[in-house]
C-alpha positions as a LaTeX table, in Angstrom:
\begin{tabular}{lrrr}
\hline
Residue & $x$ (\AA) & $y$ (\AA) & $z$ (\AA) \\
\hline
Met1 & 105.98 & 143.59 & 120.79 \\
Ser2 & 108.26 & 141.06 & 119.04 \\
Ile3 & 107.27 & 139.43 & 115.84 \\
Lys4 & 106.45 & 135.75 & 116.44 \\
Ile5 & 108.16 & 133.69 & 113.74 \\
Leu6 & 107.84 & 129.91 & 113.19 \\
Thr7 & 110.32 & 128.36 & 110.84 \\
Val8 & 109.53 & 124.95 & 109.49 \\
Phe9 & 112.06 & 122.48 & 107.71 \\
Gly10 & 112.43 & 118.81 & 107.34 \\
Thr11 & 115.66 & 117.94 & 105.43 \\
Arg12 & 119.26 & 118.44 & 105.73 \\
Pro13 & 119.64 & 120.92 & 102.94 \\
Glu14 & 116.80 & 123.10 & 104.29 \\
Ala15 & 118.36 & 122.96 & 107.81 \\
Ala16 & 121.90 & 123.96 & 106.64 \\
Lys17 & 120.53 & 127.00 & 104.77 \\
Met18 & 118.13 & 128.00 & 107.54 \\
Val19 & 120.58 & 127.69 & 110.41 \\
Pro20 & 122.22 & 131.07 & 109.84 \\
Leu21 & 118.86 & 132.82 & 109.58 \\
Val22 & 117.64 & 131.35 & 112.77 \\
Ala23 & 120.79 & 132.57 & 114.51 \\
Val24 & 120.26 & 136.02 & 113.14 \\
Leu25 & 116.64 & 136.13 & 114.17 \\
Arg26 & 117.39 & 134.88 & 117.62 \\
Asp27 & 119.82 & 137.68 & 118.09 \\
Cys28 & 117.38 & 140.27 & 116.96 \\
Pro29 & 115.53 & 141.98 & 119.88 \\
Tyr30 & 112.38 & 142.53 & 117.60 \\
Thr31 & 111.87 & 138.93 & 116.60 \\
Lys32 & 110.98 & 135.74 & 118.61 \\
Ile33 & 111.68 & 132.62 & 116.51 \\
Lys34 & 110.76 & 129.09 & 117.06 \\
Val35 & 111.84 & 126.10 & 115.10 \\
Ala36 & 109.60 & 123.23 & 113.93 \\
Val37 & 111.07 & 120.22 & 112.05 \\
Thr38 & 109.05 & 117.60 & 110.28 \\
Ala39 & 112.18 & 115.23 & 110.19 \\
Gln40 & 111.21 & 114.32 & 106.57 \\
His41 & 114.84 & 113.02 & 106.50 \\
Arg42 & 115.49 & 112.04 & 110.15 \\
Ala43 & 119.13 & 111.14 & 110.36 \\
Gln44 & 120.44 & 113.70 & 107.95 \\
Leu45 & 118.45 & 116.46 & 109.45 \\
Asp46 & 119.77 & 115.55 & 112.93 \\
Gln47 & 123.33 & 115.85 & 111.71 \\
Val48 & 122.88 & 119.57 & 111.00 \\
Leu49 & 120.84 & 120.26 & 114.19 \\
Asn50 & 123.60 & 118.56 & 116.29 \\
Val51 & 126.52 & 120.41 & 114.65 \\
Phe52 & 124.90 & 123.68 & 115.25 \\
Asn53 & 123.42 & 122.92 & 118.65 \\
Ile54 & 119.77 & 123.57 & 117.55 \\
Lys55 & 117.08 & 121.94 & 119.56 \\
Pro56 & 113.69 & 122.28 & 117.77 \\
Asp57 & 110.86 & 123.66 & 119.71 \\
Tyr58 & 108.50 & 121.38 & 117.79 \\
Asp59 & 109.57 & 117.89 & 116.39 \\
Leu60 & 106.81 & 116.31 & 114.30 \\
Asp61 & 109.09 & 113.12 & 113.58 \\
Ile62 & 107.00 & 112.14 & 110.50 \\
Met63 & 109.62 & 109.88 & 108.76 \\
Gln64 & 108.60 & 106.28 & 108.00 \\
Pro65 & 110.34 & 103.55 & 105.94 \\
Arg66 & 109.88 & 103.85 & 102.10 \\
Gln67 & 107.51 & 106.88 & 102.59 \\
Thr68 & 105.87 & 108.27 & 99.47 \\
Leu69 & 105.38 & 111.88 & 98.68 \\
Ala70 & 101.71 & 111.60 & 99.63 \\
Asp71 & 102.76 & 110.07 & 103.05 \\
Ile72 & 105.10 & 113.04 & 103.70 \\
Thr73 & 102.57 & 115.60 & 102.47 \\
Ile74 & 99.67 & 114.30 & 104.69 \\
Arg75 & 101.62 & 113.97 & 107.87 \\
Ala76 & 103.57 & 117.16 & 107.51 \\
Leu77 & 100.41 & 119.20 & 106.68 \\
Lys78 & 98.51 & 117.85 & 109.67 \\
Gly79 & 101.48 & 118.29 & 112.00 \\
Val80 & 102.26 & 121.85 & 110.93 \\
Glu81 & 98.64 & 122.69 & 111.15 \\
Glu82 & 98.48 & 121.63 & 114.75 \\
Thr83 & 101.81 & 123.41 & 115.50 \\
Ile84 & 100.56 & 126.74 & 114.04 \\
Ala85 & 97.27 & 126.39 & 116.11 \\
Lys86 & 99.42 & 125.96 & 119.24 \\
Asp87 & 102.13 & 128.61 & 118.55 \\
Lys88 & 100.09 & 131.31 & 116.95 \\
Pro89 & 102.90 & 132.83 & 114.84 \\
Asp90 & 102.78 & 136.13 & 112.96 \\
Leu91 & 104.82 & 134.67 & 110.23 \\
Val92 & 105.74 & 131.14 & 109.02 \\
Leu93 & 109.15 & 130.86 & 107.34 \\
Val94 & 109.81 & 128.06 & 104.85 \\
His95 & 112.77 & 127.34 & 102.66 \\
Gly96 & 113.17 & 126.26 & 99.08 \\
Asp97 & 111.21 & 123.43 & 97.50 \\
Thr98 & 110.87 & 120.36 & 99.63 \\
Thr99 & 107.55 & 118.52 & 100.41 \\
Thr100 & 107.77 & 119.80 & 103.81 \\
Thr101 & 107.90 & 123.36 & 102.40 \\
Leu102 & 104.75 & 122.69 & 100.29 \\
Ala103 & 102.92 & 121.21 & 103.30 \\
Ala104 & 103.96 & 124.09 & 105.71 \\
Ser105 & 102.93 & 126.56 & 103.17 \\
Leu106 & 99.49 & 125.17 & 102.73 \\
Ala107 & 99.12 & 124.85 & 106.53 \\
Ala108 & 100.03 & 128.58 & 106.87 \\
Tyr109 & 97.65 & 129.62 & 104.11 \\
Tyr110 & 94.73 & 127.47 & 105.69 \\
Ala111 & 95.41 & 129.27 & 109.05 \\
Gln112 & 95.53 & 132.65 & 107.28 \\
Val113 & 99.06 & 133.32 & 108.65 \\
Lys114 & 101.63 & 135.39 & 106.65 \\
Leu115 & 104.16 & 133.14 & 104.84 \\
Gly116 & 107.76 & 134.08 & 104.05 \\
His117 & 109.60 & 131.98 & 101.36 \\
Val118 & 113.49 & 131.81 & 101.56 \\
Glu119 & 115.23 & 130.98 & 98.30 \\
Ala120 & 112.17 & 132.01 & 96.29 \\
Gly121 & 111.96 & 132.28 & 92.49 \\
Leu122 & 114.02 & 129.35 & 91.22 \\
Arg123 & 112.46 & 127.88 & 88.08 \\
Thr124 & 113.02 & 125.32 & 85.35 \\
Tyr125 & 109.41 & 125.54 & 84.10 \\
Asp126 & 109.46 & 121.75 & 83.65 \\
Lys127 & 107.18 & 120.35 & 86.26 \\
Phe128 & 109.07 & 116.92 & 86.35 \\
Gln129 & 112.65 & 118.35 & 86.50 \\
Pro130 & 113.38 & 118.43 & 89.25 \\
Phe131 & 110.66 & 116.43 & 90.64 \\
Pro132 & 108.68 & 117.22 & 92.84 \\
Glu133 & 110.65 & 120.39 & 93.72 \\
Glu134 & 109.58 & 122.43 & 90.79 \\
Leu135 & 105.95 & 122.32 & 91.56 \\
Asn136 & 106.47 & 122.55 & 95.29 \\
Arg137 & 108.29 & 125.87 & 94.81 \\
Arg138 & 105.84 & 127.24 & 92.31 \\
Ile139 & 102.84 & 126.50 & 94.62 \\
Thr140 & 104.70 & 128.02 & 97.60 \\
Ser141 & 105.21 & 131.16 & 95.58 \\
Ala142 & 101.54 & 131.44 & 94.93 \\
Leu143 & 100.91 & 131.20 & 98.66 \\
Ala144 & 103.70 & 133.30 & 100.05 \\
Asp145 & 103.41 & 136.99 & 101.20 \\
Leu146 & 107.06 & 137.68 & 101.49 \\
His147 & 109.59 & 136.33 & 98.82 \\
Phe148 & 113.29 & 136.22 & 99.57 \\
Ala149 & 114.86 & 135.77 & 96.21 \\
Pro150 & 118.60 & 134.80 & 96.03 \\
Thr151 & 119.27 & 136.59 & 92.75 \\
Glu152 & 117.95 & 139.27 & 90.44 \\
Asn153 & 116.99 & 136.47 & 87.96 \\
Ala154 & 114.84 & 134.74 & 90.65 \\
Lys155 & 113.13 & 137.96 & 91.26 \\
Leu156 & 112.32 & 138.40 & 87.58 \\
Asn157 & 110.86 & 134.88 & 87.51 \\
Leu158 & 108.47 & 135.87 & 90.30 \\
Ile159 & 107.55 & 139.20 & 88.58 \\
Lys160 & 106.71 & 137.17 & 85.36 \\
Glu161 & 104.21 & 135.22 & 87.57 \\
Asn162 & 102.43 & 138.46 & 88.60 \\
Ile163 & 103.88 & 138.55 & 92.03 \\
Ser164 & 104.30 & 142.24 & 93.17 \\
Ala165 & 107.88 & 143.49 & 93.21 \\
His166 & 106.97 & 145.29 & 96.47 \\
Asn167 & 106.93 & 141.85 & 98.15 \\
Ile168 & 110.10 & 140.52 & 96.61 \\
Tyr169 & 113.52 & 141.04 & 98.42 \\
Val170 & 116.77 & 140.10 & 96.64 \\
Thr171 & 118.95 & 138.88 & 99.56 \\
Gly172 & 121.63 & 136.47 & 98.12 \\
Asn173 & 121.63 & 132.80 & 99.30 \\
Thr174 & 121.72 & 131.80 & 102.92 \\
Ala175 & 123.93 & 128.80 & 101.85 \\
Ile176 & 126.86 & 131.23 & 101.40 \\
Asp177 & 126.14 & 132.59 & 105.03 \\
Cys178 & 126.65 & 128.97 & 106.30 \\
Leu179 & 130.05 & 128.46 & 104.78 \\
Ala180 & 131.71 & 131.12 & 107.02 \\
Ser181 & 131.22 & 128.88 & 110.07 \\
Thr182 & 131.85 & 125.47 & 108.62 \\
Val183 & 134.93 & 125.62 & 106.25 \\
Lys184 & 137.97 & 125.42 & 108.25 \\
Ala185 & 141.68 & 124.82 & 107.22 \\
Glu186 & 142.28 & 122.78 & 110.38 \\
His187 & 139.13 & 120.67 & 110.11 \\
Arg188 & 139.50 & 117.05 & 111.14 \\
Phe189 & 136.84 & 114.89 & 109.55 \\
Glu190 & 134.49 & 112.88 & 111.80 \\
Leu191 & 134.41 & 110.15 & 109.20 \\
Asp192 & 137.94 & 108.78 & 109.65 \\
Val193 & 138.32 & 107.41 & 106.17 \\
Leu194 & 138.45 & 111.11 & 104.91 \\
Asn195 & 141.36 & 111.82 & 107.22 \\
Asn196 & 143.30 & 109.18 & 105.31 \\
Ile197 & 142.69 & 110.49 & 101.88 \\
Asp198 & 145.60 & 112.32 & 100.28 \\
Phe199 & 144.07 & 115.66 & 99.18 \\
Ser200 & 147.23 & 116.58 & 97.35 \\
Lys201 & 145.81 & 114.26 & 94.66 \\
Arg202 & 142.83 & 115.11 & 92.52 \\
Val203 & 139.78 & 114.34 & 94.60 \\
Ile204 & 136.29 & 114.35 & 93.00 \\
Ala205 & 133.45 & 114.80 & 95.57 \\
Met206 & 130.22 & 113.22 & 94.39 \\
Thr207 & 126.50 & 113.10 & 95.23 \\
Ala208 & 123.62 & 111.79 & 93.14 \\
His209 & 120.29 & 110.71 & 94.45 \\
Arg210 & 117.52 & 112.81 & 92.75 \\
Arg211 & 114.21 & 111.09 & 92.17 \\
Glu212 & 114.20 & 111.71 & 88.37 \\
Asn213 & 117.66 & 110.10 & 88.35 \\
Leu214 & 116.67 & 106.83 & 90.04 \\
Gly215 & 117.07 & 103.66 & 88.02 \\
Gln216 & 118.73 & 103.86 & 84.54 \\
Pro217 & 120.00 & 107.51 & 84.75 \\
Leu218 & 121.85 & 106.82 & 88.03 \\
Ala219 & 123.22 & 103.38 & 86.62 \\
Glu220 & 124.50 & 105.33 & 83.61 \\
Ile221 & 126.17 & 107.95 & 85.87 \\
Cys222 & 127.76 & 105.20 & 87.97 \\
Arg223 & 129.14 & 103.42 & 84.92 \\
Ala224 & 130.74 & 106.65 & 83.79 \\
Val225 & 132.37 & 107.21 & 87.05 \\
Arg226 & 133.72 & 103.71 & 87.10 \\
Arg227 & 135.28 & 104.30 & 83.72 \\
Leu228 & 136.62 & 107.57 & 84.88 \\
Ala229 & 138.31 & 105.95 & 87.80 \\
Asp230 & 139.77 & 103.23 & 85.54 \\
Ser231 & 141.03 & 105.84 & 82.99 \\
Phe232 & 142.65 & 108.35 & 85.35 \\
Gln233 & 145.07 & 106.57 & 87.78 \\
Asp234 & 145.75 & 109.77 & 89.86 \\
Ile235 & 142.18 & 110.58 & 90.87 \\
Ile236 & 140.17 & 109.55 & 93.85 \\
Ile237 & 136.34 & 109.58 & 93.97 \\
Val238 & 134.50 & 110.11 & 97.20 \\
Tyr239 & 130.69 & 109.51 & 96.81 \\
Ala240 & 128.38 & 110.29 & 99.68 \\
Val241 & 125.62 & 107.78 & 98.87 \\
His242 & 122.10 & 108.72 & 99.93 \\
Leu243 & 120.45 & 106.37 & 102.41 \\
Asn244 & 117.44 & 105.79 & 100.08 \\
Pro245 & 117.40 & 102.09 & 99.25 \\
Ala246 & 116.64 & 102.84 & 95.59 \\
Val247 & 119.89 & 104.81 & 95.29 \\
Arg248 & 122.12 & 102.37 & 97.15 \\
Glu249 & 120.75 & 99.33 & 95.22 \\
Thr250 & 121.97 & 100.90 & 92.01 \\
Val251 & 125.23 & 102.47 & 93.21 \\
Phe252 & 126.95 & 99.72 & 95.23 \\
Pro253 & 126.77 & 96.93 & 92.46 \\
Val254 & 128.50 & 99.20 & 90.01 \\
Leu255 & 130.99 & 101.17 & 92.10 \\
Ser256 & 131.97 & 98.80 & 94.95 \\
Asn257 & 135.45 & 97.18 & 95.22 \\
His258 & 137.47 & 99.80 & 93.47 \\
Pro259 & 140.59 & 101.02 & 95.34 \\
Arg260 & 140.08 & 104.68 & 94.36 \\
Ile261 & 136.24 & 105.01 & 94.85 \\
His262 & 135.11 & 105.54 & 98.39 \\
Leu263 & 131.40 & 104.95 & 98.96 \\
Ile264 & 130.44 & 106.65 & 102.13 \\
Asp265 & 127.24 & 107.43 & 104.00 \\
Pro266 & 125.88 & 110.99 & 103.80 \\
Leu267 & 128.18 & 113.40 & 105.77 \\
Asn268 & 127.40 & 115.77 & 108.38 \\
Ile269 & 127.48 & 119.36 & 107.16 \\
Leu270 & 131.06 & 120.08 & 108.48 \\
Asp271 & 132.54 & 117.14 & 106.78 \\
Met272 & 130.71 & 117.77 & 103.50 \\
His273 & 131.70 & 121.38 & 103.19 \\
Asn274 & 135.37 & 120.63 & 104.08 \\
Leu275 & 135.35 & 117.67 & 101.61 \\
Met276 & 134.07 & 119.99 & 98.91 \\
Ser277 & 136.72 & 122.70 & 99.79 \\
Arg278 & 139.50 & 120.31 & 99.48 \\
Ser279 & 138.24 & 118.54 & 96.25 \\
Phe280 & 139.32 & 119.14 & 92.64 \\
Phe281 & 135.81 & 119.45 & 91.32 \\
Ile282 & 132.22 & 118.28 & 92.28 \\
Leu283 & 129.96 & 115.93 & 90.43 \\
Thr284 & 126.33 & 116.17 & 91.70 \\
Asp285 & 122.63 & 116.45 & 90.99 \\
Ser286 & 122.13 & 118.40 & 94.16 \\
Gly287 & 120.71 & 121.99 & 94.05 \\
Gly288 & 122.58 & 123.27 & 97.12 \\
Leu289 & 126.02 & 122.18 & 95.96 \\
Gln290 & 125.59 & 124.31 & 92.89 \\
Glu291 & 125.42 & 127.40 & 95.19 \\
Glu292 & 128.08 & 126.31 & 97.77 \\
Ala293 & 130.81 & 125.11 & 95.45 \\
Pro294 & 131.33 & 128.43 & 93.52 \\
Ala295 & 132.00 & 130.17 & 96.83 \\
Met296 & 134.83 & 127.77 & 97.30 \\
Gly297 & 136.23 & 128.09 & 93.77 \\
Lys298 & 135.23 & 124.57 & 92.74 \\
Pro299 & 133.83 & 123.63 & 89.32 \\
Val300 & 130.63 & 121.75 & 89.42 \\
Leu301 & 129.27 & 119.33 & 86.79 \\
Val302 & 125.56 & 118.95 & 87.27 \\
Leu303 & 124.14 & 115.49 & 86.72 \\
Arg304 & 120.81 & 116.74 & 85.40 \\
Asn305 & 119.24 & 117.81 & 82.12 \\
Val306 & 118.05 & 121.21 & 83.53 \\
Thr307 & 118.89 & 123.40 & 86.42 \\
Glu308 & 116.90 & 126.03 & 88.24 \\
Arg309 & 120.16 & 127.91 & 89.14 \\
Pro310 & 121.11 & 129.34 & 85.74 \\
Glu311 & 123.16 & 132.11 & 87.35 \\
Ala312 & 125.96 & 129.72 & 88.03 \\
Val313 & 125.82 & 128.40 & 84.45 \\
Ser314 & 125.99 & 131.97 & 83.12 \\
Ala315 & 128.84 & 132.80 & 85.46 \\
Gly316 & 130.87 & 129.89 & 84.27 \\
Thr317 & 131.27 & 127.91 & 87.43 \\
Val318 & 128.65 & 125.28 & 86.64 \\
Asp319 & 128.04 & 122.89 & 83.59 \\
Val320 & 124.93 & 120.94 & 83.15 \\
Ile321 & 126.04 & 117.64 & 81.70 \\
Gly322 & 123.01 & 115.33 & 81.95 \\
Thr323 & 123.06 & 111.67 & 82.86 \\
Glu324 & 124.18 & 109.85 & 79.80 \\
Arg325 & 127.26 & 107.70 & 80.24 \\
Glu326 & 129.36 & 109.24 & 77.49 \\
Asn327 & 128.50 & 112.84 & 78.35 \\
Val328 & 129.29 & 112.34 & 82.07 \\
Phe329 & 132.66 & 110.64 & 81.13 \\
Ala330 & 133.60 & 113.33 & 78.54 \\
Ala331 & 132.83 & 116.32 & 80.63 \\
Ser332 & 134.67 & 114.93 & 83.72 \\
Ala333 & 137.64 & 113.90 & 81.49 \\
Gln334 & 137.72 & 117.43 & 80.04 \\
Leu335 & 138.13 & 119.04 & 83.50 \\
Leu336 & 140.85 & 116.50 & 84.28 \\
Thr337 & 142.84 & 117.27 & 81.11 \\
Asp338 & 142.05 & 120.79 & 79.96 \\
Arg339 & 143.75 & 123.08 & 82.47 \\
Asp340 & 142.35 & 126.25 & 80.82 \\
Lys341 & 138.79 & 124.96 & 80.98 \\
Tyr342 & 139.28 & 124.05 & 84.66 \\
Leu343 & 140.84 & 127.29 & 85.66 \\
Lys344 & 138.15 & 129.23 & 83.87 \\
Met345 & 135.45 & 127.47 & 85.83 \\
Ala346 & 137.37 & 127.58 & 89.20 \\
Ser347 & 137.90 & 131.33 & 89.07 \\
Ala348 & 134.37 & 132.24 & 87.95 \\
Lys349 & 132.64 & 134.72 & 90.21 \\
Asn350 & 130.09 & 133.39 & 92.75 \\
Pro351 & 126.75 & 134.70 & 91.81 \\
Tyr352 & 124.99 & 133.80 & 95.02 \\
Gly353 & 126.01 & 136.69 & 97.37 \\
Asp354 & 128.39 & 137.88 & 99.94 \\
Gly355 & 127.35 & 135.79 & 103.08 \\
His356 & 125.04 & 138.40 & 104.49 \\
Ala357 & 121.76 & 137.00 & 103.18 \\
Ser358 & 120.29 & 136.32 & 106.59 \\
Glu359 & 120.73 & 139.96 & 107.71 \\
Arg360 & 118.95 & 141.09 & 104.64 \\
Ile361 & 116.00 & 138.78 & 105.16 \\
Arg362 & 115.83 & 139.93 & 108.85 \\
Asp363 & 115.64 & 143.53 & 107.68 \\
Ala364 & 112.98 & 142.76 & 105.15 \\
Ile365 & 110.86 & 141.07 & 107.75 \\
Leu366 & 111.25 & 144.12 & 110.11 \\
Gly367 & 110.28 & 146.40 & 107.44 \\
Ala368 & 107.32 & 144.31 & 106.31 \\
Phe369 & 106.02 & 144.36 & 109.99 \\
Asn370 & 106.89 & 148.03 & 110.46 \\
Arg371 & 109.52 & 147.44 & 113.13 \\
\hline
\end{tabular}
């Protein structure tokens, strides 16, 4: 009899990292997988679903304007509870650290259904950085039965929390699996403005939208980026600006109307990955980009005070530079002027695996269910 698996996700980053795993489990004769989405981020989630032609079996469609974390948690928890009751899975699979992940984990626990956690064991041990992700993933770890850690360091974090090593599987990161099907030399961008950018010049790809950076920190970042564009006449900055009004209300007044700063809407996964692969370096407060960019040989400057992905820092492909204006400018300027520094970061070894994490997760699930 097949293992019945229900995977639940709600945001674009989750979807991008779960797509390759869904494909592997669909091809496995011993597993029957269904996809439930909360649509915590509706438009951005749909971008990924459309690119990979995934039609969810259950669409909870919970997103509302200016939703709070409590709103998301309440609606996702109730929706996933009802879905589990209807689907009766043997295993619920969640990813990472979103509020959808927290709610789905609680729903699985309340229904006494086994829980598998993909990308388990990431930690900063500061409950407000990143917020609310740090507590989301720590609570999920307390509830999970199977822990799919991307690295040995993540496994050690879980063991320190008294989680049995028998239930932890080091798999690599599914983000790397995804890149094999998205980055193409002949890619033509869906967003036409990107087709007109001269990638023979130094292009900086940028995202910044984290909750802990809203307000003054994001304003500081933007002022540093404006100064960077004014100081280096040969660079082009492409900033994919989150749709959150609190982000856009800060970004556009500072960075609009500059000939070499392109403020664009969030990109579909194909355009984003191919923009990154053609860029000189990445400026971001994202978690996922810290994993993806090293696989492309792109240095990453992280616009945060801490990172839960220290492996990339240790490997030398990522620098955590904070959000203060002078620090952001200085670190970016160094990569633009110090060739040795740039080449050292660009050539650092990717610590997040070989692109076969999904197969390892499949095999771990089969072993756990004695298949």
